[in-house]
C-alpha positions in Angstrom: 0.0 0.0 0.0 1.4 3.4 -1.0 2.2 5.7 1.9 -0.2 8.7 2.4 1.3 12.0 1.5 1.3 14.5 4.3 2.1 18.2 4.6 2.6 20.3 7.7 1.4 23.8 8.2 3.5 25.4 11.0 7.1 24.5 11.7 7.4 25.6 15.3 7.9 23.4 18.4 5.2 20.9 17.8 5.3 21.1 14.0 8.9 20.1 14.0 8.1 17.1 16.2 5.4 16.1 13.7 7.8 16.5 10.8 10.4 14.2 12.3 7.9 11.6 13.2 6.4 11.7 9.7 9.8 11.2 8.0 10.3 8.2 10.2 6.9 6.5 9.7 6.5 3.9 6.9 2.7 4.6 6.5 3.3 8.1 5.3 5.7 10.5 3.6 6.3 14.1 4.2 5.7 16.2 1.1 6.0 19.8 2.2 6.1 22.3 5.1 4.4 25.6 5.0 5.5 28.3 7.4 6.7 31.9 6.5 9.2 32.0 9.4 12.9 31.2 8.8 12.6 28.3 11.2 10.0 26.7 9.0 12.2 27.1 5.9 15.1 25.6 7.9 13.0 22.7 9.0 12.0 21.9 5.4 15.6 22.0 4.3 16.5 19.6 7.2 13.7 17.2 6.2 14.6 17.5 2.5 11.1 18.5 1.5 9.5 21.5 -0.3 9.0 24.7 1.6 6.3 27.2 1.1 5.8 30.5 2.9 2.1 30.4 2.0 -0.1 27.3 2.8 -2.6 28.1 0.1 0.1 27.9 -2.5 1.4 24.7 -0.9 -2.0 23.0 -1.0 -2.5 23.9 -4.6 1.0 22.7 -5.7 1.5 19.6 -3.5 -2.1 18.3 -3.2 -1.5 16.3 0.0 -3.7 13.5 1.2 -3.6 14.9 4.7 -2.3 18.0 6.6 -1.1 18.4 10.1 -2.1 22.0 11.2 0.3 23.2 13.9 -0.1 26.9 13.6 -0.9 29.5 16.3 -4.5 28.9 17.6 -5.9 32.0 15.8 -4.9 30.5 12.4 -6.6 27.1 12.9 -9.9 28.1 11.3 -8.5 29.6 8.0 -6.0 26.8 7.6 -8.6 24.1 8.2 -11.0 25.8 5.7 -8.3 25.9 3.1 -7.5 22.2 3.6 -11.1 21.2 3.5 -11.8 23.1 0.3 -9.0 21.1 -1.4 -10.1 17.7 0.0 -7.2 17.3 2.4 -7.9 15.4 5.6 -6.8 17.2 8.8 -5.0 16.5 12.0 -5.6 19.7 13.9 -3.4 20.5 16.8 -5.2 21.3 20.0 -7.1 23.4 20.8 -9.4 22.9 17.8 -9.6 26.7 17.5 -9.0 29.9 19.6 -12.7 30.3 20.3 -15.9 28.3 20.3 -17.4 30.3 17.4 -14.3 29.6 15.4 -14.4 26.0 16.4 -18.0 25.6 15.3 -17.2 27.3 12.0 -14.2 24.9 11.5 -16.3 21.7 12.2 -19.1 22.9 9.9 -16.6 23.7 7.1 -15.0 20.2 7.4 -18.4 18.5 7.5 -19.6 20.3 4.4 -16.5 19.4 2.5 -16.7 15.7 3.6 -13.1 15.5 4.7 -12.0 13.7 7.9 -10.8 15.6 11.0 -9.2 14.5 14.2 -8.0 16.8 17.0 -4.5 16.4 18.4 -5.2 15.6 22.0 -2.4 13.1 21.7 -2.3 12.2 25.4 -5.3 9.9 24.9 -2.9 7.7 22.9 -0.6 7.2 25.9 -1.0 3.6 27.3 -1.7 5.1 30.7 -4.9 6.7 29.5 -6.3 3.4 28.4 -5.2 1.7 31.7 -6.6 4.4 33.9 -9.9 4.4 32.0 -10.2 0.6 32.4 -9.5 0.9 36.2 -12.0 3.7 36.7 -14.7 2.4 34.5 -14.2 -1.1 35.8 -14.9 0.0 39.4 -11.5 -0.9 40.8 -11.5 2.3 42.9 -15.2 2.2 43.4 -17.3 5.3 42.8 -15.1 8.2 41.7 -15.3 11.0 44.4 -12.5 13.4 43.8 -9.5 14.3 41.6 -6.4 16.4 42.1 -4.3 17.5 39.2 -1.2 19.6 39.0 0.9 21.0 36.1 3.7 23.3 37.0 6.8 24.3 35.0 8.8 27.4 34.4 9.0 28.1 30.7 12.1 29.8 29.4 12.0 33.5 28.6 12.7 32.8 24.9 9.4 31.0 24.7 7.6 34.3 25.0 9.7 35.9 22.3 6.9 34.8 19.9 4.3 37.5 19.8 1.1 35.4 19.9 2.2 33.7 23.1 2.0 37.1 24.8 -1.5 37.9 23.5 -5.0 36.7 24.3 -5.4 33.0 23.7 -1.7 32.4 24.2 -1.7 31.8 27.9 -1.5 28.8 30.1 -5.3 28.0 29.9 -5.7 27.4 26.1 -2.1 26.2 25.5 -1.6 23.9 28.5 -4.7 23.5 30.6 -6.7 22.2 27.7 -4.6 19.0 27.7 -5.8 18.4 31.3 -9.4 19.3 30.6 -9.5 16.9 27.7 -7.9 14.1 29.8 -10.3 14.7 32.7 -13.3 14.6 30.4 -12.0 11.4 28.9 -11.4 9.6 32.2 -14.2 11.2 34.4 -17.0 11.9 32.0 -18.6 15.2 31.0 -18.3 18.3 33.1 -21.3 20.0 34.8 -19.6 23.2 36.0 -16.2 24.9 36.2 -15.1 27.7 38.5 -11.7 29.2 37.8 -9.4 31.9 39.1 -6.5 33.3 36.9 -3.2 34.9 37.8 -1.1 37.2 35.6 1.5 38.4 38.1 4.6 36.2 37.4 5.6 38.0 34.2 3.3 41.0 33.9 2.0 39.9 30.5 -1.5 40.2 29.2 -1.9 36.4 29.2 -2.4 34.4 32.3 0.5 32.4 33.8 -1.4 30.6 36.5 -4.9 29.1 37.0 -6.7 27.3 39.8 -10.1 25.7 39.3 -12.8 23.5 40.8 -14.7 21.1 38.5 -18.0 19.3 39.2 -18.6 16.4 36.9 -22.0 15.3 35.9 -21.4 12.1 37.9 -21.1 14.2 41.0 -17.3 13.8 41.4 -15.2 16.9 42.1 -11.8 17.9 40.9 -9.2 20.6 41.7 -6.6 21.7 39.2 -3.6 23.9 39.7 -1.5 24.9 36.7 1.3 27.5 36.1 4.0 28.0 33.6 6.1 30.1 35.9 7.1 27.8 38.8 9.7 25.0 38.7 8.4 21.7 39.8 8.6 17.9 39.2 4.8 17.7 38.6 3.3 17.6 35.1 2.5 15.3 32.3 5.7 15.8 30.4 7.9 15.3 33.5 5.8 12.2 34.6 5.9 10.5 31.2 9.1 11.7 29.6 7.2 12.1 26.3 8.7 15.4 25.4 12.5 15.2 24.7 12.9 18.8 25.5 11.6 18.4 29.1 13.6 16.2 31.4 11.6 13.5 33.1 11.1 13.1 36.8 8.6 10.1 36.9 6.5 11.9 39.5 2.7 11.4 39.1 0.6 14.6 38.7 -3.0 13.3 38.9 -4.7 11.5 41.8 -8.1 9.9 41.3 -9.9 9.1 44.6 -12.7 6.6 44.8 -14.8 4.9 47.4 -12.7 1.7 47.3 -9.2 3.1 46.4 -7.2 5.7 44.7 -5.1 5.9 41.5 -1.9 7.7 40.9 -1.5 8.7 37.2 0.0 8.7 34.6 2.5 6.1 36.0 -0.2 3.7 37.2 -0.2 3.1 40.9 -3.4 1.7 42.5 -3.8 2.1 46.3 -6.4 0.1 48.3 -7.0 -1.6 51.6 -6.8 -5.1 50.3 -7.9 -6.5 47.0 -11.6 -5.7 47.4 -11.1 -2.2 48.8 -13.4 -2.8 51.7 -11.0 -1.7 54.5 -10.5 1.6 56.2 -7.7 3.8 57.6 -7.1 1.3 60.5 -5.6 -1.1 57.9 -2.4 -0.8 55.8 -3.0 0.6 52.4 -1.3 -1.4 49.7 0.2 -0.2 46.5 -0.2 -2.1 43.2 1.7 -1.0 40.1 0.5 -1.9 36.6 2.9 -2.4 33.7 2.5 -0.2 30.7 3.5 -0.7 27.0 6.2 1.7 25.7 5.1 5.4 25.4 4.8 6.8 21.9 1.7 8.9 21.9 2.6 11.3 19.1 3.8 8.5 16.9 0.7 6.4 17.6 -1.5 9.5 16.9 0.3 9.8 13.5 -0.4 6.1 12.7 -4.0 6.7 13.6 -4.2 9.7 11.2 -2.8 7.6 8.4 -5.5 5.0 9.0 -8.1 7.7 9.2 -7.1 9.1 5.9 -7.4 5.7 4.3 -10.8 5.3 5.8 -9.8 2.3 8.0 -11.1 3.8 11.3 -13.1 6.7 12.6 -11.4 9.7 14.3 -10.3 8.9 17.9 -11.0 12.6 18.8 -13.6 14.0 16.5 -14.2 17.7 15.8 -17.2 17.6 18.2 -15.1 15.9 20.9 -12.4 18.6 20.4 -15.1 21.3 20.7 -16.4 19.8 24.0 -12.8 20.0 25.5 -12.5 23.6 24.2 -15.9 24.5 25.7 -14.8 23.1 29.1 -11.6 25.1 28.9 -13.2 28.3 27.7 -15.6 28.0 30.7 -12.5 28.6 32.9 -11.9 32.0 31.3 -15.6 32.9 31.4 -15.9 31.9 35.0 -13.0 34.2 35.9 -14.8 37.1 34.1 -18.1 36.7 35.9 -16.8 35.4 39.3 -19.1 32.4 39.3 -19.2 28.7 38.1 -20.0 28.2 34.4 -21.6 25.2 32.7 -19.7 24.4 29.5 -21.9 24.3 26.5 -21.7 24.5 22.7 -23.9 23.8 19.7 -23.0 23.1 16.1 
């Protein structure tokens, strides 16, 4: 079977990771990179593929089977519309768009064109996501009662040298928190309400650097989430899993799921219970049980899925509607801060 021909729009941090994975994957071949920045041109030269400053020109010349869109959030909608109009299937980096209105327009455009879309919430492809979902859904920790999640790093000053990361939509909520909101939806079910507070004081930029929130799930379970990109810590998905080669791993878990029969440390799976049936209480020793995981290759596995999606062999793992639901939950944090009250995430197509 001939490999699918892929192009990448956006040659920044995540676009370059997609490019290198594509070059190394037998199911696909990299045809071109579109990015007006010098870094994009340099990446194309490194990969030995055609470079275009303009993605419209690239789509017309190259005619790829599929496109990975890894642009700044505000460019997701026009890039997706351009791809859809030319019949190219889309792997859209998260968030699906910079706003719910843009996200709705994006999904409508894709649906009208009849192309396939998947949203790049790649952490769902990590083996720990499947293991945790099986444990929670299978009742091994009983009824889910509470969740605690933390993501804390200090990004380098050079990260904010890119203008859009200093502007509305470029803060820690839409860039980083959306990963956690998507994972919490995936593992705990849909969200009823979100209450959030934001902090801007670490760097004095217009965008938030810190957020703290309380989530109520429709199941009745509660969650607290603390996130900041201005504080050094060992706690966060990348440090826990070692998935990002640019962020040294610590192996420290950053989520805790607490149920009526036990608790789960995640994403390095550790189950804590008073005995096998979880019927004991604090007067008894609590026992730890680890679970083996297959090797971690979430971005690579997402790329393989995209190739199968393009060939029509399987449906999208994260559909446009699913990506919109995670965006709605994340946008509710920003709205909650504005009005000082809990917000119920909602969107309609």
